[in-house]
MMTF fields as JSON, N, C-alpha, C and O atoms, coordinates in Angstrom:
{
  "mmtfVersion": "1.0.0",
  "mmtfProducer": "UNKNOWN",
  "numBonds": 475,
  "numAtoms": 476,
  "numGroups": 119,
  "numChains": 1,
  "numModels": 1,
  "chainsPerModel": [1],
  "groupsPerChain": [119],
  "chainIdList": ["A"],
  "bondAtomList": [4, 2, 8, 6, 12, 10, 16, 14, 20, 18, 24, 22, 28, 26, 32, 30, 36, 34, 40, 38, 44, 42, 48, 46, 52, 50, 56, 54, 60, 58, 64, 62, 68, 66, 72, 70, 76, 74, 80, 78, 84, 82, 88, 86, 92, 90, 96, 94, 100, 98, 104, 102, 108, 106, 112, 110, 116, 114, 120, 118, 124, 122, 128, 126, 132, 130, 136, 134, 140, 138, 144, 142, 148, 146, 152, 150, 156, 154, 160, 158, 164, 162, 168, 166, 172, 170, 176, 174, 180, 178, 184, 182, 188, 186, 192, 190, 196, 194, 200, 198, 204, 202, 208, 206, 212, 210, 216, 214, 220, 218, 224, 222, 228, 226, 232, 230, 236, 234, 240, 238, 244, 242, 248, 246, 252, 250, 256, 254, 260, 258, 264, 262, 268, 266, 272, 270, 276, 274, 280, 278, 284, 282, 288, 286, 292, 290, 296, 294, 300, 298, 304, 302, 308, 306, 312, 310, 316, 314, 320, 318, 324, 322, 328, 326, 332, 330, 336, 334, 340, 338, 344, 342, 348, 346, 352, 350, 356, 354, 360, 358, 364, 362, 368, 366, 372, 370, 376, 374, 380, 378, 384, 382, 388, 386, 392, 390, 396, 394, 400, 398, 404, 402, 408, 406, 412, 410, 416, 414, 420, 418, 424, 422, 428, 426, 432, 430, 436, 434, 440, 438, 444, 442, 448, 446, 452, 450, 456, 454, 460, 458, 464, 462, 468, 466, 472, 470],
  "bondOrderList": [1, 1, 1, 1, 1, 1, 1, 1, 1, 1, 1, 1, 1, 1, 1, 1, 1, 1, 1, 1, 1, 1, 1, 1, 1, 1, 1, 1, 1, 1, 1, 1, 1, 1, 1, 1, 1, 1, 1, 1, 1, 1, 1, 1, 1, 1, 1, 1, 1, 1, 1, 1, 1, 1, 1, 1, 1, 1, 1, 1, 1, 1, 1, 1, 1, 1, 1, 1, 1, 1, 1, 1, 1, 1, 1, 1, 1, 1, 1, 1, 1, 1, 1, 1, 1, 1, 1, 1, 1, 1, 1, 1, 1, 1, 1, 1, 1, 1, 1, 1, 1, 1, 1, 1, 1, 1, 1, 1, 1, 1, 1, 1, 1, 1, 1, 1, 1, 1],
  "groupList": [{"groupName": "MET", "atomNameList": ["N", "CA", "C", "O"], "elementList": ["N", "C", "C", "O"], "formalChargeList": [0, 0, 0, 0], "bondAtomList": [1, 0, 2, 1, 3, 2], "bondOrderList": [1, 1, 2], "singleLetterCode": "M", "chemCompType": "L-PEPTIDE LINKING"}, {"groupName": "CYS", "atomNameList": ["N", "CA", "C", "O"], "elementList": ["N", "C", "C", "O"], "formalChargeList": [0, 0, 0, 0], "bondAtomList": [1, 0, 2, 1, 3, 2], "bondOrderList": [1, 1, 2], "singleLetterCode": "C", "chemCompType": "L-PEPTIDE LINKING"}, {"groupName": "GLN", "atomNameList": ["N", "CA", "C", "O"], "elementList": ["N", "C", "C", "O"], "formalChargeList": [0, 0, 0, 0], "bondAtomList": [1, 0, 2, 1, 3, 2], "bondOrderList": [1, 1, 2], "singleLetterCode": "Q", "chemCompType": "L-PEPTIDE LINKING"}, {"groupName": "ALA", "atomNameList": ["N", "CA", "C", "O"], "elementList": ["N", "C", "C", "O"], "formalChargeList": [0, 0, 0, 0], "bondAtomList": [1, 0, 2, 1, 3, 2], "bondOrderList": [1, 1, 2], "singleLetterCode": "A", "chemCompType": "L-PEPTIDE LINKING"}, {"groupName": "THR", "atomNameList": ["N", "CA", "C", "O"], "elementList": ["N", "C", "C", "O"], "formalChargeList": [0, 0, 0, 0], "bondAtomList": [1, 0, 2, 1, 3, 2], "bondOrderList": [1, 1, 2], "singleLetterCode": "T", "chemCompType": "L-PEPTIDE LINKING"}, {"groupName": "PRO", "atomNameList": ["N", "CA", "C", "O"], "elementList": ["N", "C", "C", "O"], "formalChargeList": [0, 0, 0, 0], "bondAtomList": [1, 0, 2, 1, 3, 2], "bondOrderList": [1, 1, 2], "singleLetterCode": "P", "chemCompType": "L-PEPTIDE LINKING"}, {"groupName": "VAL", "atomNameList": ["N", "CA", "C", "O"], "elementList": ["N", "C", "C", "O"], "formalChargeList": [0, 0, 0, 0], "bondAtomList": [1, 0, 2, 1, 3, 2], "bondOrderList": [1, 1, 2], "singleLetterCode": "V", "chemCompType": "L-PEPTIDE LINKING"}, {"groupName": "SER", "atomNameList": ["N", "CA", "C", "O"], "elementList": ["N", "C", "C", "O"], "formalChargeList": [0, 0, 0, 0], "bondAtomList": [1, 0, 2, 1, 3, 2], "bondOrderList": [1, 1, 2], "singleLetterCode": "S", "chemCompType": "L-PEPTIDE LINKING"}, {"groupName": "ASN", "atomNameList": ["N", "CA", "C", "O"], "elementList": ["N", "C", "C", "O"], "formalChargeList": [0, 0, 0, 0], "bondAtomList": [1, 0, 2, 1, 3, 2], "bondOrderList": [1, 1, 2], "singleLetterCode": "N", "chemCompType": "L-PEPTIDE LINKING"}, {"groupName": "TYR", "atomNameList": ["N", "CA", "C", "O"], "elementList": ["N", "C", "C", "O"], "formalChargeList": [0, 0, 0, 0], "bondAtomList": [1, 0, 2, 1, 3, 2], "bondOrderList": [1, 1, 2], "singleLetterCode": "Y", "chemCompType": "L-PEPTIDE LINKING"}, {"groupName": "ARG", "atomNameList": ["N", "CA", "C", "O"], "elementList": ["N", "C", "C", "O"], "formalChargeList": [0, 0, 0, 0], "bondAtomList": [1, 0, 2, 1, 3, 2], "bondOrderList": [1, 1, 2], "singleLetterCode": "R", "chemCompType": "L-PEPTIDE LINKING"}, {"groupName": "LYS", "atomNameList": ["N", "CA", "C", "O"], "elementList": ["N", "C", "C", "O"], "formalChargeList": [0, 0, 0, 0], "bondAtomList": [1, 0, 2, 1, 3, 2], "bondOrderList": [1, 1, 2], "singleLetterCode": "K", "chemCompType": "L-PEPTIDE LINKING"}, {"groupName": "GLU", "atomNameList": ["N", "CA", "C", "O"], "elementList": ["N", "C", "C", "O"], "formalChargeList": [0, 0, 0, 0], "bondAtomList": [1, 0, 2, 1, 3, 2], "bondOrderList": [1, 1, 2], "singleLetterCode": "E", "chemCompType": "L-PEPTIDE LINKING"}, {"groupName": "LEU", "atomNameList": ["N", "CA", "C", "O"], "elementList": ["N", "C", "C", "O"], "formalChargeList": [0, 0, 0, 0], "bondAtomList": [1, 0, 2, 1, 3, 2], "bondOrderList": [1, 1, 2], "singleLetterCode": "L", "chemCompType": "L-PEPTIDE LINKING"}, {"groupName": "ILE", "atomNameList": ["N", "CA", "C", "O"], "elementList": ["N", "C", "C", "O"], "formalChargeList": [0, 0, 0, 0], "bondAtomList": [1, 0, 2, 1, 3, 2], "bondOrderList": [1, 1, 2], "singleLetterCode": "I", "chemCompType": "L-PEPTIDE LINKING"}, {"groupName": "ASP", "atomNameList": ["N", "CA", "C", "O"], "elementList": ["N", "C", "C", "O"], "formalChargeList": [0, 0, 0, 0], "bondAtomList": [1, 0, 2, 1, 3, 2], "bondOrderList": [1, 1, 2], "singleLetterCode": "D", "chemCompType": "L-PEPTIDE LINKING"}, {"groupName": "PHE", "atomNameList": ["N", "CA", "C", "O"], "elementList": ["N", "C", "C", "O"], "formalChargeList": [0, 0, 0, 0], "bondAtomList": [1, 0, 2, 1, 3, 2], "bondOrderList": [1, 1, 2], "singleLetterCode": "F", "chemCompType": "L-PEPTIDE LINKING"}, {"groupName": "GLY", "atomNameList": ["N", "CA", "C", "O"], "elementList": ["N", "C", "C", "O"], "formalChargeList": [0, 0, 0, 0], "bondAtomList": [1, 0, 2, 1, 3, 2], "bondOrderList": [1, 1, 2], "singleLetterCode": "G", "chemCompType": "PEPTIDE LINKING"}],
  "groupTypeList": [0, 1, 2, 2, 3, 4, 5, 6, 7, 5, 5, 6, 1, 8, 5, 9, 10, 11, 12, 13, 6, 6, 5, 13, 14, 7, 3, 5, 5, 7, 10, 2, 15, 11, 4, 1, 13, 7, 13, 3, 13, 1, 12, 16, 10, 3, 13, 7, 17, 14, 7, 13, 5, 0, 14, 13, 4, 17, 13, 13, 13, 9, 1, 10, 7, 0, 14, 7, 0, 13, 16, 13, 17, 10, 13, 17, 12, 0, 3, 13, 3, 17, 17, 7, 13, 3, 13, 17, 16, 3, 8, 14, 4, 17, 9, 7, 6, 13, 7, 17, 13, 7, 3, 17, 0, 12, 5, 14, 1, 17, 2, 3, 16, 17, 3, 10, 10, 7, 13],
  "groupIdList": [1, 2, 3, 4, 5, 6, 7, 8, 9, 10, 11, 12, 13, 14, 15, 16, 17, 18, 19, 20, 21, 22, 23, 24, 25, 26, 27, 28, 29, 30, 31, 32, 33, 34, 35, 36, 37, 38, 39, 40, 41, 42, 43, 44, 45, 46, 47, 48, 49, 50, 51, 52, 53, 54, 55, 56, 57, 58, 59, 60, 61, 62, 63, 64, 65, 66, 67, 68, 69, 70, 71, 72, 73, 74, 75, 76, 77, 78, 79, 80, 81, 82, 83, 84, 85, 86, 87, 88, 89, 90, 91, 92, 93, 94, 95, 96, 97, 98, 99, 100, 101, 102, 103, 104, 105, 106, 107, 108, 109, 110, 111, 112, 113, 114, 115, 116, 117, 118, 119],
  "secStructList": [7, 7, 7, 1, 7, 7, 7, 7, 7, 7, 7, 5, 7, 7, 1, 1, 1, 1, 1, 7, 5, 7, 7, 1, 1, 7, 7, 7, 7, 7, 1, 1, 1, 1, 7, 2, 2, 2, 2, 2, 2, 2, 2, 2, 2, 2, 2, 2, 2, 2, 2, 2, 2, 2, 2, 2, 2, 2, 2, 2, 2, 2, 2, 2, 2, 2, 2, 2, 2, 2, 6, 4, 4, 4, 6, 7, 2, 2, 2, 2, 2, 2, 2, 2, 2, 2, 2, 2, 2, 2, 0, 0, 0, 0, 0, 2, 2, 2, 2, 2, 2, 2, 2, 2, 2, 2, 2, 2, 2, 2, 2, 2, 2, 2, 2, 6, 7, 7, 7],
  "xCoordList": [0.425, 0.208, 0.645, 0.002, 1.727, 2.377, 3.979, 4.709, 4.108, 5.45, 6.498, 6.359, 7.54, 8.75, 9.662, 10.014, 10.012, 10.89, 10.241, 9.697, 10.458, 9.83, 11.711, 12.793, 11.326, 12.186, 12.888, 12.097, 14.115, 14.916, 15.068, 15.059, 15.235, 15.63, 17.02, 17.732, 17.464, 19.106, 19.511, 18.793, 20.911, 21.701, 21.862, 22.006, 21.889, 21.87, 23.242, 23.361, 24.075, 24.823, 25.15, 25.491, 25.045, 24.969, 26.303, 27.471, 25.493, 26.896, 27.241, 28.451, 27.005, 27.621, 28.223, 29.365, 28.235, 29.214, 29.634, 28.784, 30.717, 31.759, 31.482, 32.338, 29.733, 29.813, 28.661, 27.804, 28.27, 26.396, 25.616, 26.113, 24.242, 23.521, 22.349, 21.94, 21.878, 20.662, 19.775, 19.836, 18.473, 17.053, 16.874, 17.245, 16.183, 15.48, 14.358, 13.748, 13.887, 12.273, 12.079, 12.187, 11.771, 11.955, 10.503, 9.553, 10.548, 9.468, 8.293, 8.417, 7.099, 5.775, 5.813, 6.601, 5.057, 4.482, 3.412, 3.088, 2.781, 2.083, 0.731, 0.838, -0.179, -1.146, -1.921, -2.665, -2.099, -3.294, -3.52, -4.222, -2.654, -2.845, -3.442, -4.234, -2.965, -3.355, -5.43, -5.843, -6.143, -6.799, -6.988, -6.109, -8.326, -8.262, -8.002, -7.477, -8.555, -7.655, -6.693, -6.122, -6.268, -4.524, -3.851, -2.659, -3.946, -3.717, -3.438, -2.384, -4.753, -5.476, -4.692, -4.519, -4.225, -3.178, -1.989, -1.608, -0.947, -0.381, 0.005, 0.635, -0.549, -0.334, -1.256, -1.347, -1.744, -1.258, -0.495, -0.643, 0.147, 1.585, 2.694, 3.451, 2.756, 3.807, 3.167, 3.99, 2.245, 2.036, 2.307, 2.815, 1.829, 2.307, 3.252, 3.474, 4.052, 5.513, 5.975, 6.796, 5.831, 6.369, 5.65, 6.371, 4.41, 3.39, 3.541, 3.13, 4.42, 3.996, 4.767, 4.476, 6.32, 6.996, 6.548, 6.546, 6.11, 5.227, 4.55, 5.112, 3.444, 2.574, 2.594, 1.657, 4.083, 4.756, 5.22, 5.046, 5.658, 6.834, 5.468, 5.56, 4.039, 3.403, 2.74, 2.389, 2.575, 2.195, 3.146, 2.696, 4.286, 5.392, 5.415, 5.35, 5.56, 5.344, 4.571, 4.966, 2.833, 2.175, 1.927, 1.41, 2.625, 2.608, 3.841, 4.071, 4.402, 5.345, 4.93, 5.483, 4.081, 3.503, 2.007, 1.525, 1.751, 0.457, 1.399, 1.05, 2.408, 2.709, 3.525, 2.912, 4.509, 4.199, 3.629, 4.195, 2.02, 0.758, 0.357, -0.408, 0.893, -0.052, 1.219, 0.981, 2.412, 3.461, 3.049, 3.156, 2.534, 2.505, 0.79, 0.267, 0.217, -0.886, -1.163, -2.251, 0.113, 0.217, 1.085, 1.507, 1.337, 2.18, 0.94, 0.802, 0.247, -1.045, -1.761, -1.405, -2.942, -3.4, -2.754, -3.14, -1.862, -1.309, -0.241, -0.194, 0.911, 1.769, 1.074, 1.353, 0.1, -0.705, -1.25, -1.042, -1.827, -1.936, -1.105, -1.618, 0.207, 1.786, 2.376, 3.12, 2.182, 2.821, 2.15, 2.637, 0.665, -0.233, 0.212, 0.683, -0.149, 0.072, 1.803, 2.269, 2.657, 4.22, 4.327, 4.97, 3.415, 3.307, 2.868, 3.425, 1.343, 0.854, 1.501, 1.259, 2.076, 2.885, 4.369, 4.831, 4.898, 6.032, 5.679, 6.537, 4.221, 3.612, 3.587, 4.121, 2.796, 2.493, 3.46, 3.563, 4.318, 5.792, 6.945, 7.733, 7.044, 8.009, 8.32, 9.104, 7.601, 7.342, 6.805, 7.297, 5.344, 4.615, 5.501, 5.506, 6.252, 7.032, 7.682, 7.339, 9.194, 9.811, 9.633, 10.47, 8.319, 7.639, 7.295, 7.256, 7.039, 6.263, 7.704, 7.879, 8.799, 9.807, 10.469, 10.671, 10.687, 11.134, 10.175, 10.551, 9.02, 7.598, 8.271, 8.918, 8.392, 8.922, 10.286, 10.447, 11.034, 12.542, 12.404, 13.439, 11.491, 11.54, 11.362, 11.92, 10.642, 10.582, 11.728, 12.297, 12.272, 13.475, 14.589, 15.182, 14.802, 16.447, 16.042, 16.867, 14.618, 14.608, 14.811, 15.405, 14.262, 14.565, 16.206, 16.834, 16.8, 17.849, 19.362, 20.549, 18.307, 19.063, 19.255, 20.197, 17.606, 17.671, 18.487, 18.934, 18.505, 19.211, 20.769, 21.236, 21.347, 22.633, 23.192, 24.238, 22.873, 23.229, 23.282, 22.404, 24.215, 24.379, 24.271, 24.552, 23.684, 22.649, 23.925, 23.712],
  "yCoordList": [-0.638, -0.093, 0.884, 1.813, 1.329, 2.71, 2.289, 1.344, 3.226, 2.581, 3.332, 4.555, 2.841, 3.707, 4.196, 5.375, 3.422, 4.062, 5.385, 5.44, 6.203, 8.053, 8.407, 7.947, 9.418, 9.908, 10.619, 11.157, 11.035, 11.589, 12.794, 12.813, 14.034, 15.377, 15.623, 15.201, 16.413, 16.341, 16.999, 17.595, 16.856, 17.207, 18.466, 19.003, 19.308, 20.858, 21.6, 21.341, 22.254, 22.773, 23.808, 24.959, 23.405, 24.704, 25.27, 24.88, 26.593, 27.938, 27.68, 27.485, 27.567, 27.31, 26.353, 26.674, 25.155, 24.008, 23.546, 23.713, 23.022, 22.784, 21.563, 20.89, 21.105, 19.601, 19.481, 20.314, 18.57, 18.43, 17.917, 17.232, 18.381, 17.558, 17.581, 18.485, 16.29, 15.498, 15.486, 15.233, 16.034, 16.611, 15.086, 14.071, 15.131, 14.022, 13.98, 12.915, 14.844, 14.257, 14.234, 15.396, 13.344, 13.341, 13.867, 14.346, 13.704, 14.61, 13.47, 12.245, 14.289, 13.691, 12.516, 12.539, 11.618, 10.713, 11.654, 12.517, 11.226, 11.561, 11.401, 10.553, 11.949, 11.698, 11.494, 12.475, 11.061, 10.649, 9.412, 9.101, 8.817, 7.052, 6.639, 5.703, 7.467, 6.48, 6.92, 7.942, 6.323, 6.501, 7.177, 7.201, 7.594, 8.624, 7.216, 7.468, 5.759, 5.208, 4.621, 4.294, 4.345, 4.377, 5.65, 5.356, 6.743, 7.853, 7.905, 8.108, 7.651, 7.447, 6.553, 6.763, 5.535, 4.237, 4.715, 4.766, 5.203, 5.761, 6.487, 6.083, 7.737, 9.138, 8.079, 8.773, 7.117, 6.7, 5.82, 5.419, 5.416, 4.506, 5.488, 5.303, 6.538, 7.718, 8.174, 8.418, 8.266, 9.095, 8.287, 8.694, 6.772, 5.67, 5.676, 6.095, 5.509, 5.42, 6.189, 5.727, 7.841, 8.746, 8.664, 8.689, 8.572, 8.597, 7.44, 7.441, 6.083, 4.935, 4.716, 3.952, 5.669, 5.33, 6.446, 6.244, 7.876, 8.409, 7.335, 6.874, 7.005, 6.303, 5.548, 5.187, 4.685, 3.249, 4.28, 4.112, 5.019, 5.916, 6.277, 5.827, 7.077, 7.552, 6.374, 6.477, 5.027, 3.872, 3.381, 2.986, 3.266, 3.021, 3.617, 3.1, 5.443, 6.013, 5.766, 5.726, 5.578, 5.472, 4.171, 4.262, 2.655, 1.367, 1.545, 0.57, 2.492, 2.341, 3.301, 3.036, 4.35, 4.413, 3.216, 2.988, 2.9, 1.801, 0.691, 0.385, 0.332, -1.18, -0.325, -0.547, 0.379, 1.323, 1.65, 2.032, 1.453, 1.488, -0.018, -0.367, -0.782, -1.853, -2.681, -3.615, -2.146, -2.932, -1.984, -2.757, -0.494, 0.171, -0.721, -0.83, -1.197, -1.479, -2.803, -3.16, -3.539, -4.913, -4.638, -5.539, -3.401, -2.91, -2.616, -3.06, -2.128, -1.501, -0.18, 0.443, 0.221, 1.569, 2.537, 3.501, 2.847, 3.925, 4.118, 5.223, 2.926, 3.282, 3.564, 4.582, 2.739, 3.215, 4.971, 5.796, 5.274, 6.506, 7.695, 8.814, 7.508, 8.456, 7.694, 8.426, 6.416, 6.548, 6.974, 7.195, 7.362, 8.199, 9.54, 9.919, 10.662, 12.033, 12.053, 13.185, 11.006, 11.687, 11.755, 12.539, 10.598, 10.165, 12.166, 13.154, 11.72, 13.369, 14.677, 15.714, 14.712, 15.723, 15.79, 16.924, 14.956, 14.91, 15.157, 15.67, 14.742, 15.007, 16.701, 17.427, 16.907, 18.325, 19.135, 19.849, 19.26, 20.785, 20.142, 20.898, 18.955, 18.575, 18.442, 19.165, 17.282, 16.797, 17.479, 17.747, 18.139, 18.883, 20.018, 20.265, 20.749, 21.816, 21.397, 21.55, 20.532, 19.983, 19.819, 20.036, 19.328, 18.688, 20.091, 20.152, 21.248, 22.564, 23.162, 23.512, 23.356, 23.78, 23.469, 24.176, 21.898, 21.102, 21.016, 20.443, 21.519, 21.385, 23.076, 23.194, 24.168, 24.863, 25.49, 26.391, 24.539, 24.34, 23.528, 23.389, 23.095, 21.851, 22.751, 22.209, 24.171, 24.458, 25.322, 25.356, 26.274, 26.991, 26.698, 27.346, 25.011, 24.082, 23.777, 24.002, 23.173, 22.959, 24.178, 23.937, 25.243, 26.336, 26.501, 26.339, 26.907, 26.595, 25.64, 25.887, 24.27, 23.57, 23.896, 24.05, 23.924, 23.855, 25.3, 25.43, 26.026, 27.633, 27.607, 28.308, 26.395, 25.924, 26.611, 27.188, 26.696, 27.983, 26.991, 26.22, 27.23, 26.459, 27.551, 28.678, 27.074, 27.935, 28.568, 29.295],
  "zCoordList": [-0.129, -0.16, 0.188, -0.299, 1.029, 0.958, 0.474, 0.772, -0.233, -1.346, -0.512, -0.532, 0.233, 1.371, -0.035, -0.042, -1.095, -2.266, -3.071, -4.174, -2.293, -2.881, -3.511, -3.145, -4.571, -5.051, -4.339, -3.564, -4.069, -2.71, -3.139, -4.369, -2.565, -3.534, -3.454, -2.543, -4.559, -4.562, -3.47, -2.668, -3.449, -2.555, -2.54, -3.639, -1.333, -1.213, -0.648, 0.55, -1.029, -0.514, 0.453, 0.181, 1.356, 2.648, 2.734, 2.752, 2.788, 2.598, 4.072, 3.96, 5.209, 6.541, 6.374, 6.701, 6.016, 6.252, 4.903, 4.028, 4.552, 3.416, 2.815, 2.239, 2.987, 2.941, 2.063, 2.36, 0.871, 0.545, 1.807, 2.7, 1.738, 3.144, 2.222, 1.493, 2.439, 1.941, 3.031, 4.234, 1.771, 3.203, 3.799, 3.209, 5.183, 5.499, 5.04, 5.129, 4.561, 3.999, 2.818, 2.424, 1.716, 0.535, -0.223, 0.396, -1.425, -2.162, -1.914, -1.903, -1.718, -1.64, -2.663, -3.609, -2.479, -4.111, -4.146, -3.33, -5.568, -6.478, -5.473, -4.588, -5.53, -4.939, -5.999, -6.001, -6.577, -7.724, -8.508, -9.47, -7.729, -8.275, -6.688, -6.589, -5.377, -4.237, -3.914, -4.462, -3.311, -3.116, -1.184, -0.322, -1.085, 0.202, 1.643, 2.728, 1.202, 2.546, 2.47, 3.51, 1.466, 1.788, 1.759, 1.665, 1.784, 1.962, 3.665, 4.268, 4.155, 5.451, 6.335, 7.535, 5.664, 6.221, 6.156, 7.326, 5.293, 5.286, 6.518, 7.496, 6.237, 7.643, 8.834, 9.847, 9.015, 10.294, 10.58, 11.735, 10.106, 10.136, 10.49, 11.443, 9.679, 10.045, 11.484, 12.367, 11.695, 12.907, 14.06, 15.105, 13.732, 14.902, 14.961, 16.097, 14.547, 14.541, 15.104, 15.896, 15.146, 16.146, 17.41, 18.407, 17.596, 18.699, 19.674, 20.835, 18.83, 19.789, 20.786, 21.707, 20.657, 21.805, 23.003, 24.218, 22.173, 23.467, 24.364, 25.357, 23.999, 24.825, 25.309, 26.02, 25.118, 25.863, 27.271, 28.478, 26.749, 27.922, 28.783, 29.925, 28.495, 29.61, 30.397, 31.572, 29.493, 30.151, 30.95, 32.025, 30.814, 32.148, 33.117, 34.232, 32.779, 33.692, 35.192, 36.358, 34.302, 35.013, 36.175, 37.289, 35.325, 35.611, 36.858, 37.574, 37.01, 37.935, 39.092, 40.16, 39.105, 40.506, 40.778, 41.888, 40.096, 39.888, 41.032, 42.172, 40.448, 41.103, 42.61, 43.654, 42.725, 43.763, 44.864, 45.889, 44.612, 45.456, 45.696, 46.594, 44.892, 45.244, 46.237, 47.003, 46.021, 47.18, 48.3, 49.252, 48.973, 50.089, 50.26, 51.369, 49.158, 49.977, 50.696, 51.149, 50.732, 51.194, 52.373, 53.098, 52.545, 54.298, 54.935, 56.075, 54.561, 55.554, 55.071, 54.071, 55.997, 55.125, 55.468, 54.807, 56.247, 56.929, 55.93, 55.39, 55.486, 54.225, 53.106, 52.472, 52.706, 51.486, 51.709, 50.819, 52.786, 52.924, 52.918, 52.918, 52.913, 53.455, 52.074, 51.422, 51.548, 49.918, 49.25, 48.141, 49.44, 48.397, 48.056, 46.984, 49.841, 49.983, 49.548, 49.416, 49.347, 49.544, 47.551, 46.852, 47.14, 45.452, 45.075, 44.595, 45.777, 44.897, 45.443, 44.825, 46.234, 46.805, 45.652, 45.523, 45.065, 44.645, 43.105, 42.387, 42.496, 41.495, 41.231, 40.392, 42.246, 42.051, 42.048, 41.05, 42.985, 43.149, 42.257, 41.689, 42.142, 41.37, 40.226, 39.612, 39.714, 38.331, 37.666, 36.57, 38.145, 37.048, 36.617, 35.411, 37.412, 37.059, 36.111, 34.939, 36.664, 35.355, 34.308, 33.431, 34.097, 32.783, 32.078, 30.849, 32.905, 32.045, 31.797, 30.63, 32.674, 32.057, 30.427, 29.44, 30.786, 29.547, 28.38, 27.357, 28.452, 26.982, 27.144, 26.104, 27.798, 27.534, 26.567, 25.743, 27.147, 26.258, 24.914, 24.263, 24.533, 23.773, 22.449, 21.494, 22.069, 20.923, 20.766, 19.675, 22.08, 22.025, 21.207, 20.344, 21.916, 21.441, 20.12, 19.235, 19.715, 18.58, 17.189, 16.138, 17.492, 16.737, 16.564, 15.518, 18.015, 17.858, 17.332, 17.123, 17.281, 16.559, 15.001, 14.224, 14.959, 13.434, 12.793, 11.653, 13.606, 13.548, 12.754, 11.856, 13.58, 13.748, 14.695, 14.395, 15.543, 16.788, 18.399, 18.787, 18.901, 20.137, 20.715, 20.307, 22.087, 23.223, 24.09, 25.06]
}
């Protein structure tokens, strides 16, 4: 269905470096010979290749917290209550702040890398 062998754009000379640079994204295939369903499947495959690692990472992080609570539940009610409060406090104060800061830095670092400027 999806043809991976598409014509690659010719290498271009980068004025900042003395070498030829081959673009990472090749020329798009012609859409005249594909149906809407095959185009949707091709797009789904491309998106799933990008999003599947992020989905698995989120699930594994959630499973880590769940397994901790399962072990704390076997120790008793007080241990489970203390562990739940500690995990909630760590999520609110630490992980969410760091996650927000890293999400804010992501486009800045991406732009700096694309412009070939170090921070």
